[in-house]
N, CA, C and O atoms as a CHARMM CRD file, in Angstrom:
* protein
*
  316
    1    1 MET  N     -2.43800  11.60300   0.33300 PROA 1      0.00000
    2    1 MET  CA    -3.61400  11.31200   0.32400 PROA 1      0.00000
    3    1 MET  C     -4.71400  11.63500   0.46800 PROA 1      0.00000
    4    1 MET  O     -4.79700  11.78000   1.68800 PROA 1      0.00000
    5    2 THR  N     -5.78600  11.88800  -0.01000 PROA 2      0.00000
    6    2 THR  CA    -7.12400  12.21500   0.13100 PROA 2      0.00000
    7    2 THR  C     -7.95200  11.80000   1.48700 PROA 2      0.00000
    8    2 THR  O     -7.60600  10.80200   2.11900 PROA 2      0.00000
    9    3 PRO  N     -8.75800  12.38900   1.79000 PROA 3      0.00000
   10    3 PRO  CA    -9.90000  11.98700   1.92600 PROA 3      0.00000
   11    3 PRO  C    -10.80000  10.18700   2.05000 PROA 3      0.00000
   12    3 PRO  O    -10.90800   9.06200   2.53900 PROA 3      0.00000
   13    4 ALA  N    -11.11600  10.99200   1.34700 PROA 4      0.00000
   14    4 ALA  CA   -11.88600  10.03600   0.14500 PROA 4      0.00000
   15    4 ALA  C    -10.60000   8.12700   0.55100 PROA 4      0.00000
   16    4 ALA  O    -11.00500   7.28200   1.34900 PROA 4      0.00000
   17    5 ARG  N     -9.79500   8.03100   0.10100 PROA 5      0.00000
   18    5 ARG  CA    -8.93600   7.35800  -0.15400 PROA 5      0.00000
   19    5 ARG  C     -8.45900   7.01200   1.15900 PROA 5      0.00000
   20    5 ARG  O     -7.80800   5.97100   1.25600 PROA 5      0.00000
   21    6 MET  N     -8.68000   7.73700   2.23100 PROA 6      0.00000
   22    6 MET  CA    -8.84200   7.63300   3.48300 PROA 6      0.00000
   23    6 MET  C     -9.23700   6.51000   4.02900 PROA 6      0.00000
   24    6 MET  O     -8.63900   5.52500   4.46300 PROA 6      0.00000
   25    7 ASP  N    -10.42800   6.83900   3.93400 PROA 7      0.00000
   26    7 ASP  CA   -11.59500   5.96900   4.64000 PROA 7      0.00000
   27    7 ASP  C    -12.09800   4.72600   3.02400 PROA 7      0.00000
   28    7 ASP  O    -12.96900   3.86800   3.17300 PROA 7      0.00000
   29    8 MET  N    -11.32600   4.92300   1.61000 PROA 8      0.00000
   30    8 MET  CA   -10.94200   2.95300   1.59000 PROA 8      0.00000
   31    8 MET  C    -10.67400   2.84200   2.11500 PROA 8      0.00000
   32    8 MET  O    -11.28900   2.16600   2.93900 PROA 8      0.00000
   33    9 LYS  N     -9.52100   3.27800   2.38200 PROA 9      0.00000
   34    9 LYS  CA    -7.68000   1.71700   3.04300 PROA 9      0.00000
   35    9 LYS  C     -8.59400   1.70300   4.13900 PROA 9      0.00000
   36    9 LYS  O     -9.05500   0.57500   4.31200 PROA 9      0.00000
   37   10 ALA  N     -8.89900   2.32300   4.71600 PROA 10     0.00000
   38   10 ALA  CA    -9.52900   2.55100   6.07100 PROA 10     0.00000
   39   10 ALA  C    -10.38800   1.10900   5.81500 PROA 10     0.00000
   40   10 ALA  O     -9.90100  -0.02000   5.87800 PROA 10     0.00000
   41   11 ALA  N    -11.85400   1.46700   5.49800 PROA 11     0.00000
   42   11 ALA  CA   -12.82200   0.23300   4.94700 PROA 11     0.00000
   43   11 ALA  C    -11.92700  -1.44300   4.23100 PROA 11     0.00000
   44   11 ALA  O    -12.18900  -2.60900   4.52800 PROA 11     0.00000
   45   12 ALA  N    -10.74300  -0.84600   3.13500 PROA 12     0.00000
   46   12 ALA  CA   -10.16800  -1.85500   3.85400 PROA 12     0.00000
   47   12 ALA  C     -9.68300  -2.77100   4.84000 PROA 12     0.00000
   48   12 ALA  O     -9.99200  -3.96200   4.87100 PROA 12     0.00000
   49   13 GLN  N     -9.00900  -2.26300   5.55100 PROA 13     0.00000
   50   13 GLN  CA    -8.12900  -2.09500   6.82000 PROA 13     0.00000
   51   13 GLN  C     -9.24200  -3.17900   7.81400 PROA 13     0.00000
   52   13 GLN  O     -8.78300  -3.93000   8.67500 PROA 13     0.00000
   53   14 ARG  N    -10.67400  -3.08600   7.51800 PROA 14     0.00000
   54   14 ARG  CA   -11.54100  -3.01600   8.34600 PROA 14     0.00000
   55   14 ARG  C    -12.38600  -5.03100   7.90000 PROA 14     0.00000
   56   14 ARG  O    -12.79800  -5.93500   8.62800 PROA 14     0.00000
   57   15 VAL  N    -12.26900  -4.87600   6.47100 PROA 15     0.00000
   58   15 VAL  CA   -12.40300  -6.12700   5.78000 PROA 15     0.00000
   59   15 VAL  C    -11.36100  -7.17000   5.75100 PROA 15     0.00000
   60   15 VAL  O    -11.49200  -8.39000   5.66100 PROA 15     0.00000
   61   16 HSD  N    -10.24100  -6.40500   5.85000 PROA 16     0.00000
   62   16 HSD  CA    -9.00700  -8.00300   6.18000 PROA 16     0.00000
   63   16 HSD  C     -9.26800  -8.12000   8.14400 PROA 16     0.00000
   64   16 HSD  O     -9.20700  -9.24500   8.64100 PROA 16     0.00000
   65   17 GLY  N     -9.44700  -7.31100   8.75300 PROA 17     0.00000
   66   17 GLY  CA    -9.72700  -7.77900   9.99300 PROA 17     0.00000
   67   17 GLY  C    -10.81300  -8.46800  10.40200 PROA 17     0.00000
   68   17 GLY  O    -10.76100  -9.03600  11.49300 PROA 17     0.00000
   69   18 ALA  N    -12.18500  -8.55200   9.46500 PROA 18     0.00000
   70   18 ALA  CA   -13.38600  -8.89200   9.47400 PROA 18     0.00000
   71   18 ALA  C    -13.47700 -11.10800   9.03100 PROA 18     0.00000
   72   18 ALA  O    -14.17800 -12.04400   9.41400 PROA 18     0.00000
   73   19 VAL  N    -11.61400 -10.81300   7.49500 PROA 19     0.00000
   74   19 VAL  CA   -11.48900 -12.48100   6.60100 PROA 19     0.00000
   75   19 VAL  C    -10.59700 -12.24500   8.06300 PROA 19     0.00000
   76   19 VAL  O    -10.43100 -13.43800   8.31800 PROA 19     0.00000
   77   20 ARG  N    -10.08900 -11.71000   8.90200 PROA 20     0.00000
   78   20 ARG  CA    -8.81300 -12.50600   9.76900 PROA 20     0.00000
   79   20 ARG  C     -9.35500 -12.96100  10.69100 PROA 20     0.00000
   80   20 ARG  O     -8.63900 -13.36000  11.61000 PROA 20     0.00000
   81   21 ARG  N    -11.43700 -13.13000  10.86100 PROA 21     0.00000
   82   21 ARG  CA   -11.63900 -13.71600  12.57300 PROA 21     0.00000
   83   21 ARG  C    -12.71000 -14.90300  11.44800 PROA 21     0.00000
   84   21 ARG  O    -13.94100 -14.93500  11.44400 PROA 21     0.00000
   85   22 VAL  N    -11.85300 -15.69300  10.66300 PROA 22     0.00000
   86   22 VAL  CA   -13.53300 -16.57300  10.55000 PROA 22     0.00000
   87   22 VAL  C    -12.99200 -17.41400  11.44800 PROA 22     0.00000
   88   22 VAL  O    -12.06600 -17.07600  12.18500 PROA 22     0.00000
   89   23 PRO  N    -13.91200 -19.40100  11.45500 PROA 23     0.00000
   90   23 PRO  CA   -14.36900 -19.85100  11.82900 PROA 23     0.00000
   91   23 PRO  C    -12.79600 -19.80600  11.91500 PROA 23     0.00000
   92   23 PRO  O    -12.02300 -19.32900  11.08300 PROA 23     0.00000
   93   24 ARG  N    -12.45200 -20.52200  13.32500 PROA 24     0.00000
   94   24 ARG  CA   -10.94000 -22.21300  13.27100 PROA 24     0.00000
   95   24 ARG  C    -11.01800 -22.92800  11.97500 PROA 24     0.00000
   96   24 ARG  O    -10.35900 -22.89100  10.93600 PROA 24     0.00000
   97   25 GLU  N    -12.01900 -23.57200  12.37800 PROA 25     0.00000
   98   25 GLU  CA   -11.79600 -24.94300  11.41300 PROA 25     0.00000
   99   25 GLU  C    -11.41500 -24.37600   9.79800 PROA 25     0.00000
  100   25 GLU  O    -11.34800 -25.32800   9.02100 PROA 25     0.00000
  101   26 LEU  N    -11.06600 -22.58400   8.91800 PROA 26     0.00000
  102   26 LEU  CA   -10.69200 -22.21200   8.27800 PROA 26     0.00000
  103   26 LEU  C     -9.04400 -22.14600   8.09500 PROA 26     0.00000
  104   26 LEU  O     -8.38300 -22.23800   7.06100 PROA 26     0.00000
  105   27 ARG  N     -8.58900 -21.94100   9.55000 PROA 27     0.00000
  106   27 ARG  CA    -7.86800 -20.97300   9.21300 PROA 27     0.00000
  107   27 ARG  C     -5.87000 -22.60000   8.82400 PROA 27     0.00000
  108   27 ARG  O     -5.53500 -23.63400   9.40100 PROA 27     0.00000
  109   28 GLY  N     -5.42500 -22.01300   7.93600 PROA 28     0.00000
  110   28 GLY  CA    -4.47200 -23.62300   7.47100 PROA 28     0.00000
  111   28 GLY  C     -5.04600 -24.09900   6.29000 PROA 28     0.00000
  112   28 GLY  O     -4.58300 -25.05400   5.66600 PROA 28     0.00000
  113   29 ASP  N     -6.55900 -23.13500   5.78800 PROA 29     0.00000
  114   29 ASP  CA    -7.44400 -23.91300   4.55600 PROA 29     0.00000
  115   29 ASP  C     -6.54400 -22.57900   3.79500 PROA 29     0.00000
  116   29 ASP  O     -6.12400 -21.54300   4.31000 PROA 29     0.00000
  117   30 ALA  N     -6.44500 -23.09800   2.30100 PROA 30     0.00000
  118   30 ALA  CA    -5.67400 -22.50200   1.06300 PROA 30     0.00000
  119   30 ALA  C     -6.85100 -22.21900   0.81400 PROA 30     0.00000
  120   30 ALA  O     -7.19900 -23.36000   0.51100 PROA 30     0.00000
  121   31 LEU  N     -7.86900 -21.54800   0.67900 PROA 31     0.00000
  122   31 LEU  CA    -8.46700 -20.71900   0.65400 PROA 31     0.00000
  123   31 LEU  C     -8.61400 -20.08800   1.21400 PROA 31     0.00000
  124   31 LEU  O     -8.79600 -18.94700   0.79100 PROA 31     0.00000
  125   32 TYR  N     -8.64000 -20.35200   2.49300 PROA 32     0.00000
  126   32 TYR  CA    -8.88000 -18.95500   2.94200 PROA 32     0.00000
  127   32 TYR  C     -7.26400 -18.38300   3.90600 PROA 32     0.00000
  128   32 TYR  O     -7.15800 -18.08000   5.09500 PROA 32     0.00000
  129   33 GLU  N     -6.09300 -18.41900   2.69300 PROA 33     0.00000
  130   33 GLU  CA    -5.43200 -18.62800   3.53100 PROA 33     0.00000
  131   33 GLU  C     -5.01600 -17.92200   2.47400 PROA 33     0.00000
  132   33 GLU  O     -4.26800 -16.97300   2.71300 PROA 33     0.00000
  133   34 ASP  N     -5.34600 -18.17300   1.24100 PROA 34     0.00000
  134   34 ASP  CA    -5.27600 -16.90900  -0.37600 PROA 34     0.00000
  135   34 ASP  C     -5.65900 -15.51000  -0.40100 PROA 34     0.00000
  136   34 ASP  O     -5.32800 -14.47000  -0.97000 PROA 34     0.00000
  137   35 ALA  N     -6.93700 -16.14200   0.91100 PROA 35     0.00000
  138   35 ALA  CA    -8.60500 -14.61700   0.24100 PROA 35     0.00000
  139   35 ALA  C     -7.17000 -13.84300   1.61800 PROA 35     0.00000
  140   35 ALA  O     -6.17900 -13.33500   1.09200 PROA 35     0.00000
  141   36 GLU  N     -7.22600 -13.84900   2.92500 PROA 36     0.00000
  142   36 GLU  CA    -7.00800 -13.12000   3.57900 PROA 36     0.00000
  143   36 GLU  C     -4.88900 -12.30800   3.19400 PROA 36     0.00000
  144   36 GLU  O     -4.46400 -11.18300   3.45500 PROA 36     0.00000
  145   37 ARG  N     -4.01500 -13.72500   2.41900 PROA 37     0.00000
  146   37 ARG  CA    -3.27700 -12.27000   1.63000 PROA 37     0.00000
  147   37 ARG  C     -3.51900 -11.66100   0.57500 PROA 37     0.00000
  148   37 ARG  O     -3.15800 -10.49000   0.46500 PROA 37     0.00000
  149   38 ALA  N     -3.99500 -12.12500  -0.15300 PROA 38     0.00000
  150   38 ALA  CA    -5.43500 -11.04400  -1.60400 PROA 38     0.00000
  151   38 ALA  C     -5.67100 -10.21800  -0.95800 PROA 38     0.00000
  152   38 ALA  O     -5.45100  -9.15400  -1.53500 PROA 38     0.00000
  153   39 VAL  N     -6.11300 -10.07500   0.22900 PROA 39     0.00000
  154   39 VAL  CA    -6.84500  -8.41100   0.91200 PROA 39     0.00000
  155   39 VAL  C     -5.52700  -8.26300   1.54100 PROA 39     0.00000
  156   39 VAL  O     -5.04500  -7.41200   0.79400 PROA 39     0.00000
  157   40 ARG  N     -4.83800  -8.45600   2.20000 PROA 40     0.00000
  158   40 ARG  CA    -3.67300  -7.83900   2.83000 PROA 40     0.00000
  159   40 ARG  C     -3.34100  -7.01400   1.90900 PROA 40     0.00000
  160   40 ARG  O     -3.69400  -5.83900   1.80300 PROA 40     0.00000
  161   41 GLU  N     -2.41100  -7.83500   0.98600 PROA 41     0.00000
  162   41 GLU  CA    -1.76600  -7.09400  -0.20900 PROA 41     0.00000
  163   41 GLU  C     -2.32600  -6.16000  -1.16100 PROA 41     0.00000
  164   41 GLU  O     -1.64200  -5.20900  -1.53900 PROA 41     0.00000
  165   42 GLY  N     -3.33400  -6.31200  -1.52400 PROA 42     0.00000
  166   42 GLY  CA    -5.15000  -5.41700  -1.59600 PROA 42     0.00000
  167   42 GLY  C     -4.75800  -3.63200  -0.55500 PROA 42     0.00000
  168   42 GLY  O     -5.45100  -2.76800  -1.09200 PROA 42     0.00000
  169   43 ILE  N     -4.31000  -3.29800   0.08300 PROA 43     0.00000
  170   43 ILE  CA    -4.51400  -1.91300   1.40800 PROA 43     0.00000
  171   43 ILE  C     -3.31800  -1.96800   0.15000 PROA 43     0.00000
  172   43 ILE  O     -3.77200  -1.48700  -0.88800 PROA 43     0.00000
  173   44 THR  N     -1.92100  -2.44100   0.02600 PROA 44     0.00000
  174   44 THR  CA    -1.38700  -1.60000  -0.25200 PROA 44     0.00000
  175   44 THR  C     -1.67200  -0.49700  -1.28200 PROA 44     0.00000
  176   44 THR  O     -1.65500   0.70200  -1.00300 PROA 44     0.00000
  177   45 PRO  N     -1.94200  -1.01700  -2.52000 PROA 45     0.00000
  178   45 PRO  CA    -1.92100  -0.05000  -3.44900 PROA 45     0.00000
  179   45 PRO  C     -3.15400   0.93600  -3.10500 PROA 45     0.00000
  180   45 PRO  O     -3.54300   1.58800  -4.07400 PROA 45     0.00000
  181   46 LEU  N     -3.85200   1.16100  -1.85400 PROA 46     0.00000
  182   46 LEU  CA    -4.41500   1.76500  -1.05900 PROA 46     0.00000
  183   46 LEU  C     -4.56600   3.16800  -0.59100 PROA 46     0.00000
  184   46 LEU  O     -5.36200   4.06500  -0.31300 PROA 46     0.00000
  185   47 SER  N     -2.67500   2.63100  -0.71700 PROA 47     0.00000
  186   47 SER  CA    -2.30400   3.28200  -0.18200 PROA 47     0.00000
  187   47 SER  C     -1.21300   4.54500  -0.69200 PROA 47     0.00000
  188   47 SER  O     -0.49000   5.45300  -0.28200 PROA 47     0.00000
  189   48 MET  N     -1.54200   4.07000  -1.50900 PROA 48     0.00000
  190   48 MET  CA    -0.65200   4.47500  -3.32800 PROA 48     0.00000
  191   48 MET  C     -1.68600   5.67600  -3.56700 PROA 48     0.00000
  192   48 MET  O     -2.85200   5.96800  -3.30100 PROA 48     0.00000
  193   49 PRO  N     -0.10300   6.41000  -4.49700 PROA 49     0.00000
  194   49 PRO  CA    -1.64800   7.98400  -4.96800 PROA 49     0.00000
  195   49 PRO  C     -1.80300   7.46400  -6.60400 PROA 49     0.00000
  196   49 PRO  O     -1.61200   7.74000  -7.78900 PROA 49     0.00000
  197   50 LEU  N     -2.30900   6.49100  -5.62900 PROA 50     0.00000
  198   50 LEU  CA    -3.90300   6.79000  -7.65500 PROA 50     0.00000
  199   50 LEU  C     -4.72300   6.59100  -8.58300 PROA 50     0.00000
  200   50 LEU  O     -5.83500   6.28300  -8.15500 PROA 50     0.00000
  201   51 SER  N     -4.61700   6.65000  -9.96600 PROA 51     0.00000
  202   51 SER  CA    -6.02600   6.95700  -9.81500 PROA 51     0.00000
  203   51 SER  C     -7.26800   6.71900  -9.83700 PROA 51     0.00000
  204   51 SER  O     -7.26100   5.65300  -9.22000 PROA 51     0.00000
  205   52 LEU  N     -8.38500   6.91900 -10.09600 PROA 52     0.00000
  206   52 LEU  CA    -9.66600   7.05800  -9.53800 PROA 52     0.00000
  207   52 LEU  C     -9.53900   5.79700  -9.77500 PROA 52     0.00000
  208   52 LEU  O     -9.75300   5.03800  -8.83000 PROA 52     0.00000
  209   53 GLU  N     -9.00900   5.00500 -11.60100 PROA 53     0.00000
  210   53 GLU  CA    -9.66400   4.23200 -11.45900 PROA 53     0.00000
  211   53 GLU  C     -8.93300   3.33400 -10.83100 PROA 53     0.00000
  212   53 GLU  O     -9.49200   2.27300 -10.55300 PROA 53     0.00000
  213   54 ASP  N     -7.91900   3.47000 -10.55800 PROA 54     0.00000
  214   54 ASP  CA    -6.90600   2.10700  -9.89900 PROA 54     0.00000
  215   54 ASP  C     -7.49100   2.18900  -8.70300 PROA 54     0.00000
  216   54 ASP  O     -8.47100   1.45600  -8.83100 PROA 54     0.00000
  217   55 THR  N     -7.50200   2.54500  -7.81100 PROA 55     0.00000
  218   55 THR  CA    -8.31100   2.34100  -6.76800 PROA 55     0.00000
  219   55 THR  C     -9.04200   1.99300  -6.75200 PROA 55     0.00000
  220   55 THR  O     -9.21400   0.83900  -6.36200 PROA 55     0.00000
  221   56 ASP  N     -9.86900   2.67800  -7.12200 PROA 56     0.00000
  222   56 ASP  CA   -11.11800   1.63900  -7.31000 PROA 56     0.00000
  223   56 ASP  C    -11.16800   0.20900  -8.13100 PROA 56     0.00000
  224   56 ASP  O    -11.98200  -0.54600  -7.60000 PROA 56     0.00000
  225   57 GLY  N    -10.70100  -0.20600  -8.95800 PROA 57     0.00000
  226   57 GLY  CA    -8.99500  -1.14400  -9.41000 PROA 57     0.00000
  227   57 GLY  C     -9.26000  -1.69400  -8.40700 PROA 57     0.00000
  228   57 GLY  O    -10.23400  -2.44400  -8.33100 PROA 57     0.00000
  229   58 ALA  N     -8.10300  -1.34500  -6.95500 PROA 58     0.00000
  230   58 ALA  CA    -7.83500  -1.97900  -5.66900 PROA 58     0.00000
  231   58 ALA  C     -8.68700  -3.06000  -5.25300 PROA 58     0.00000
  232   58 ALA  O     -8.48800  -4.26800  -5.12800 PROA 58     0.00000
  233   59 ALA  N    -10.23500  -1.91600  -4.96900 PROA 59     0.00000
  234   59 ALA  CA   -10.77800  -1.31300  -3.84600 PROA 59     0.00000
  235   59 ALA  C    -11.88000  -3.20900  -4.38000 PROA 59     0.00000
  236   59 ALA  O    -11.90300  -4.22400  -3.68400 PROA 59     0.00000
  237   60 GLN  N    -12.44000  -3.04900  -5.46300 PROA 60     0.00000
  238   60 GLN  CA   -13.25000  -3.72700  -6.22300 PROA 60     0.00000
  239   60 GLN  C    -12.20000  -5.46700  -6.16000 PROA 60     0.00000
  240   60 GLN  O    -12.83500  -6.42700  -5.72300 PROA 60     0.00000
  241   61 ARG  N    -10.51400  -5.75900  -6.64800 PROA 61     0.00000
  242   61 ARG  CA   -10.45300  -6.41000  -5.73100 PROA 61     0.00000
  243   61 ARG  C    -10.51500  -7.31100  -5.00300 PROA 61     0.00000
  244   61 ARG  O    -10.67300  -8.50500  -5.25800 PROA 61     0.00000
  245   62 VAL  N    -10.36000  -6.64000  -3.75500 PROA 62     0.00000
  246   62 VAL  CA   -10.55800  -6.72000  -2.71400 PROA 62     0.00000
  247   62 VAL  C    -12.46600  -7.04900  -1.99200 PROA 62     0.00000
  248   62 VAL  O    -13.21100  -7.80500  -1.36900 PROA 62     0.00000
  249   63 LEU  N    -12.40800  -6.55300  -2.28000 PROA 63     0.00000
  250   63 LEU  CA   -14.86200  -7.11200  -2.00900 PROA 63     0.00000
  251   63 LEU  C    -14.46400  -8.76200  -3.24300 PROA 63     0.00000
  252   63 LEU  O    -14.81000  -9.80600  -2.69100 PROA 63     0.00000
  253   64 GLY  N    -14.00600  -8.91400  -4.29900 PROA 64     0.00000
  254   64 GLY  CA   -14.35200  -9.70900  -5.15300 PROA 64     0.00000
  255   64 GLY  C    -13.66000 -10.91000  -3.79500 PROA 64     0.00000
  256   64 GLY  O    -14.01600 -11.89200  -3.14300 PROA 64     0.00000
  257   65 THR  N    -12.72400 -10.18800  -3.93900 PROA 65     0.00000
  258   65 THR  CA   -11.80300 -11.92800  -2.74900 PROA 65     0.00000
  259   65 THR  C    -12.60400 -11.98000  -1.94600 PROA 65     0.00000
  260   65 THR  O    -13.04600 -13.04500  -1.51400 PROA 65     0.00000
  261   66 VAL  N    -12.90300 -11.05500  -1.63600 PROA 66     0.00000
  262   66 VAL  CA   -13.98500 -11.59800   0.03400 PROA 66     0.00000
  263   66 VAL  C    -15.12800 -12.24000  -0.39000 PROA 66     0.00000
  264   66 VAL  O    -15.43800 -13.34400   0.05800 PROA 66     0.00000
  265   67 GLU  N    -15.91500 -11.53300  -1.37600 PROA 67     0.00000
  266   67 GLU  CA   -17.31700 -12.20300  -1.71300 PROA 67     0.00000
  267   67 GLU  C    -17.12100 -13.15500  -2.60700 PROA 67     0.00000
  268   67 GLU  O    -17.99200 -13.23800  -3.47300 PROA 67     0.00000
  269   68 LYS  N    -15.73000 -14.32500  -2.68600 PROA 68     0.00000
  270   68 LYS  CA   -15.30300 -15.30600  -2.74700 PROA 68     0.00000
  271   68 LYS  C    -15.59000 -15.96500  -1.89900 PROA 68     0.00000
  272   68 LYS  O    -16.63800 -16.60400  -1.80500 PROA 68     0.00000
  273   69 LEU  N    -14.41100 -15.90700  -0.88200 PROA 69     0.00000
  274   69 LEU  CA   -14.38300 -16.41500   0.78600 PROA 69     0.00000
  275   69 LEU  C    -15.63800 -16.62600   1.36700 PROA 69     0.00000
  276   69 LEU  O    -15.66600 -17.66900   2.02100 PROA 69     0.00000
  277   70 ARG  N    -16.93800 -15.84300   1.35000 PROA 70     0.00000
  278   70 ARG  CA   -18.20100 -15.59200   1.90000 PROA 70     0.00000
  279   70 ARG  C    -18.98100 -16.60600   1.02500 PROA 70     0.00000
  280   70 ARG  O    -19.27400 -17.65700   1.59600 PROA 70     0.00000
  281   71 ALA  N    -19.31300 -16.48500  -0.09000 PROA 71     0.00000
  282   71 ALA  CA   -19.92500 -17.77800  -0.44900 PROA 71     0.00000
  283   71 ALA  C    -19.24600 -19.34100  -0.90100 PROA 71     0.00000
  284   71 ALA  O    -19.54200 -20.16400  -1.76700 PROA 71     0.00000
  285   72 GLU  N    -18.27700 -19.27700   0.07500 PROA 72     0.00000
  286   72 GLU  CA   -17.15700 -21.05900  -0.39300 PROA 72     0.00000
  287   72 GLU  C    -17.63700 -21.02900   1.04000 PROA 72     0.00000
  288   72 GLU  O    -18.04500 -22.11900   1.44000 PROA 72     0.00000
  289   73 VAL  N    -17.68300 -19.99700   1.93500 PROA 73     0.00000
  290   73 VAL  CA   -17.77300 -20.45500   3.45900 PROA 73     0.00000
  291   73 VAL  C    -18.79300 -20.59400   3.51600 PROA 73     0.00000
  292   73 VAL  O    -19.00500 -21.71400   3.98000 PROA 73     0.00000
  293   74 ALA  N    -20.40000 -19.66000   3.13000 PROA 74     0.00000
  294   74 ALA  CA   -21.81400 -20.65600   2.30500 PROA 74     0.00000
  295   74 ALA  C    -21.88000 -22.04300   2.01600 PROA 74     0.00000
  296   74 ALA  O    -22.62500 -22.87800   2.52700 PROA 74     0.00000
  297   75 ARG  N    -21.16400 -22.16900   1.28700 PROA 75     0.00000
  298   75 ARG  CA   -21.42900 -24.13700   0.36400 PROA 75     0.00000
  299   75 ARG  C    -21.72400 -24.59100   1.23200 PROA 75     0.00000
  300   75 ARG  O    -22.74600 -25.16900   1.60300 PROA 75     0.00000
  301   76 ARG  N    -19.87700 -24.11400   2.07500 PROA 76     0.00000
  302   76 ARG  CA   -19.14900 -26.14800   3.22300 PROA 76     0.00000
  303   76 ARG  C    -20.50300 -25.71000   4.48600 PROA 76     0.00000
  304   76 ARG  O    -21.23400 -26.42900   5.16700 PROA 76     0.00000
  305   77 ALA  N    -20.37100 -24.22200   4.36700 PROA 77     0.00000
  306   77 ALA  CA   -21.86600 -24.43100   5.67600 PROA 77     0.00000
  307   77 ALA  C    -23.26700 -25.48200   5.64100 PROA 77     0.00000
  308   77 ALA  O    -23.95500 -26.10400   6.45000 PROA 77     0.00000
  309   78 GLY  N    -23.22000 -25.30200   4.51900 PROA 78     0.00000
  310   78 GLY  CA   -24.92200 -25.41000   3.34900 PROA 78     0.00000
  311   78 GLY  C    -25.96100 -24.46200   3.27900 PROA 78     0.00000
  312   78 GLY  O    -26.42800 -24.67400   2.16000 PROA 78     0.00000
  313   79 ALA  N    -26.50700 -23.69000   3.70500 PROA 79     0.00000
  314   79 ALA  CA   -26.52500 -22.69600   3.36800 PROA 79     0.00000
  315   79 ALA  C    -26.28400 -22.44200   1.59900 PROA 79     0.00000
  316   79 ALA  O    -26.29200 -21.30300   1.13200 PROA 79     0.00000
């Protein structure tokens, strides 16, 4: 695995850690559960020997999932 891919995987793992630290009220919520699973599953492809496009796609999916979760948390908070 190249250093760049290792960095990408490490960043995705940090994102997963952040997702797992959501407010207690969201735990068990389908939105959170789906996002947590999608981010966790998105890390796996980053460990595989993928093309640059596939790596980029996996990273984009992780980021997109987190952005949707962030937007919904903000909406529910009335922000």
